N, C-alpha and C positions, 0 to 999 in steps of 0.2 A: 167088694172094697176098692178104692180108686186108689190105682198104684203110684200118683204123684202125690203123695203126702210129705210136706216140708215140714219139720221140728224148727220153730224158729226161735225159740229159746235156749235149747240145748244146755241148761243149766242145771247143777246138783239140787238146787234149791226147788220148793214147790210155785210153782206160776199158774195162775188159775183166773178163770173169770175174763177172758179177754174182751174186748169192745171196740168194733171198728170206728174210726172217725168217720163221718159222713162224707168227707172228698175221697176216703178210701188208702189215703196215705199215711197212716199213723194207725197204732194198735194200744189201746190203754190195756193193762191189765194188773193183778194185786201179785206180789211175789215177798216171799219171806228171804230171799238172797243177802237183806242186810240186818239178818236179826230179826226184826218184825213183820208185822203185814202192812206192806205200803204200795202205794199206787204208782204203777210205772208208767212210761208210753215209750215205744220204740217205732223204728221205719215199720211200714208193712212188709218189710222185707227181712225182719228181723234184727237188723243193725241198730248201732246206737242207743242201747237202752239206758232211760235218764229215770232216777227216784224221783217223783214229783213231792212225795209228802215226806218221806225221812223223818218220822216223828214216831215216840216211843207207843203211841196209841195202835190200837187196830184198825187201818182203813183198809175199805171193801167196796166192792160193787161198782166199779168205775162207770159213767153213762156220759156220753158226748152230748152237749149243746147241738143243736140242727145247724148251727153256722162253724162248729170246729173251735168257738173261742174259751167254751170254759167245758169243765168235766164235774159232774155230780157225783157224790160218794158217800158213803156210810163209815162214819168214825165214831169211836167212845171217846175221844181225846177230853170231851168235858164230862164225863163220868158216864152217861147213858150212850144208846144207841142212838145216833142222830144224824141228818140228812144235812151236807155240806156241798158248797159248790167253791170251784178256785179255777183261776185261769188257767188253761191249756199248759201254760209253762210251770204250773204248781204254785205260782204266786196268788195273793190276796184270799186265803180261804174264810169262809164265812159259816157259821153254823145258821141253817134256816128252820131249824124244826125245835131246839133247845127246849124240849120237853122229857120230864122223868119217864114218860112212857119209851120203849122200845121203837125207833123209825127205821125201815128200810127199804130197799129197793126204788132206788130214786129213778125215775125216767122225763123224758123231756116230751113236752107237746110240741108236734110239728105244725 
Protein backbone atom coordinates (compact mmCIF):
# COMPACT_ATOMS: atom_id res chain seq x y z
CA UNK A 1 0.00 0.00 0.00
CA UNK A 2 1.28 3.45 -0.92
CA UNK A 3 1.90 5.56 2.19
CA UNK A 4 1.40 8.81 0.24
CA UNK A 5 -2.39 8.72 -0.08
CA UNK A 6 -4.26 12.01 0.32
CA UNK A 7 -7.96 12.46 1.09
CA UNK A 8 -9.01 15.22 -1.31
CA UNK A 9 -12.65 15.65 -0.35
CA UNK A 10 -12.69 14.97 3.42
CA UNK A 11 -16.44 15.57 3.64
CA UNK A 12 -19.15 13.51 5.40
CA UNK A 13 -21.08 13.21 2.11
CA UNK A 14 -20.59 10.44 -0.41
CA UNK A 15 -18.05 11.62 -3.01
CA UNK A 16 -17.61 9.17 -5.93
CA UNK A 17 -16.70 8.72 -9.61
CA UNK A 18 -13.63 10.99 -9.84
CA UNK A 19 -12.52 12.00 -13.34
CA UNK A 20 -9.26 13.89 -13.96
CA UNK A 21 -9.36 16.74 -16.45
CA UNK A 22 -7.00 16.03 -19.38
CA UNK A 23 -4.72 18.90 -18.31
CA UNK A 24 -4.50 17.41 -14.79
CA UNK A 25 -5.56 20.63 -13.04
CA UNK A 26 -9.10 19.64 -11.97
CA UNK A 27 -11.14 16.63 -10.93
CA UNK A 28 -14.83 16.20 -11.64
CA UNK A 29 -16.73 14.00 -9.20
CA UNK A 30 -20.21 13.07 -8.02
CA UNK A 31 -21.41 14.07 -4.55
CA UNK A 32 -24.60 14.16 -2.52
CA UNK A 33 -23.30 16.93 -0.24
CA UNK A 34 -26.12 19.29 -1.31
CA UNK A 35 -28.82 16.66 -0.89
CA UNK A 36 -28.92 15.20 -4.40
CA UNK A 37 -26.50 13.51 -6.75
CA UNK A 38 -24.63 16.36 -8.46
CA UNK A 39 -21.50 16.85 -10.56
CA UNK A 40 -18.77 18.91 -8.89
CA UNK A 41 -15.31 20.02 -9.91
CA UNK A 42 -12.38 20.84 -7.65
CA UNK A 43 -8.75 21.69 -8.07
CA UNK A 44 -6.44 18.67 -8.27
CA UNK A 45 -5.31 19.33 -4.68
CA UNK A 46 -8.92 19.10 -3.42
CA UNK A 47 -9.49 22.83 -2.96
CA UNK A 48 -12.38 24.94 -4.23
CA UNK A 49 -15.13 22.36 -4.89
CA UNK A 50 -17.97 23.78 -7.01
CA UNK A 51 -21.37 22.20 -7.67
CA UNK A 52 -21.85 22.38 -11.45
CA UNK A 53 -25.28 20.78 -11.82
CA UNK A 54 -27.17 21.62 -8.59
CA UNK A 55 -30.32 20.05 -9.99
CA UNK A 56 -32.98 17.95 -8.22
CA UNK A 57 -32.24 15.13 -10.69
CA UNK A 58 -29.56 12.49 -10.29
CA UNK A 59 -26.43 13.57 -12.20
CA UNK A 60 -23.58 11.03 -12.41
CA UNK A 61 -20.66 9.65 -14.46
CA UNK A 62 -18.69 12.80 -15.38
CA UNK A 63 -16.34 12.51 -18.38
CA UNK A 64 -14.11 15.39 -19.54
CA UNK A 65 -13.78 16.36 -23.19
CA UNK A 66 -10.20 16.01 -24.51
CA UNK A 67 -9.81 19.83 -24.61
CA UNK A 68 -11.13 20.38 -21.02
CA UNK A 69 -13.97 22.58 -22.33
CA UNK A 70 -16.94 20.27 -21.66
CA UNK A 71 -18.09 17.50 -19.35
CA UNK A 72 -20.40 14.69 -20.43
CA UNK A 73 -22.59 13.14 -17.73
CA UNK A 74 -25.65 10.99 -17.13
CA UNK A 75 -28.85 12.52 -15.76
CA UNK A 76 -32.47 11.56 -15.20
CA UNK A 77 -33.65 15.20 -15.31
CA UNK A 78 -35.89 14.53 -18.34
CA UNK A 79 -37.37 11.33 -16.91
CA UNK A 80 -35.10 8.58 -18.25
CA UNK A 81 -31.37 8.10 -17.94
CA UNK A 82 -29.84 10.25 -20.70
CA UNK A 83 -26.38 11.50 -21.66
CA UNK A 84 -25.81 15.25 -21.48
CA UNK A 85 -22.93 17.58 -22.13
CA UNK A 86 -22.31 20.92 -20.44
CA UNK A 87 -19.56 23.49 -20.48
CA UNK A 88 -16.85 22.79 -17.90
CA UNK A 89 -18.23 25.65 -15.78
CA UNK A 90 -21.67 23.92 -15.61
CA UNK A 91 -23.44 26.16 -18.11
CA UNK A 92 -25.50 25.16 -21.14
CA UNK A 93 -26.42 21.51 -20.40
CA UNK A 94 -27.72 19.72 -23.50
CA UNK A 95 -29.47 16.33 -23.64
CA UNK A 96 -27.72 14.33 -26.36
CA UNK A 97 -29.70 11.09 -26.26
CA UNK A 98 -33.25 12.09 -25.21
CA UNK A 99 -34.56 8.53 -25.55
CA UNK A 100 -36.87 6.42 -23.33
CA UNK A 101 -34.18 3.73 -22.99
CA UNK A 102 -31.54 4.13 -20.27
CA UNK A 103 -28.28 5.58 -21.59
CA UNK A 104 -25.09 5.49 -19.54
CA UNK A 105 -21.28 5.58 -19.45
CA UNK A 106 -20.41 8.62 -21.58
CA UNK A 107 -16.90 8.72 -23.02
CA UNK A 108 -15.11 11.04 -25.44
CA UNK A 109 -13.22 9.92 -28.50
CA UNK A 110 -9.70 11.25 -28.53
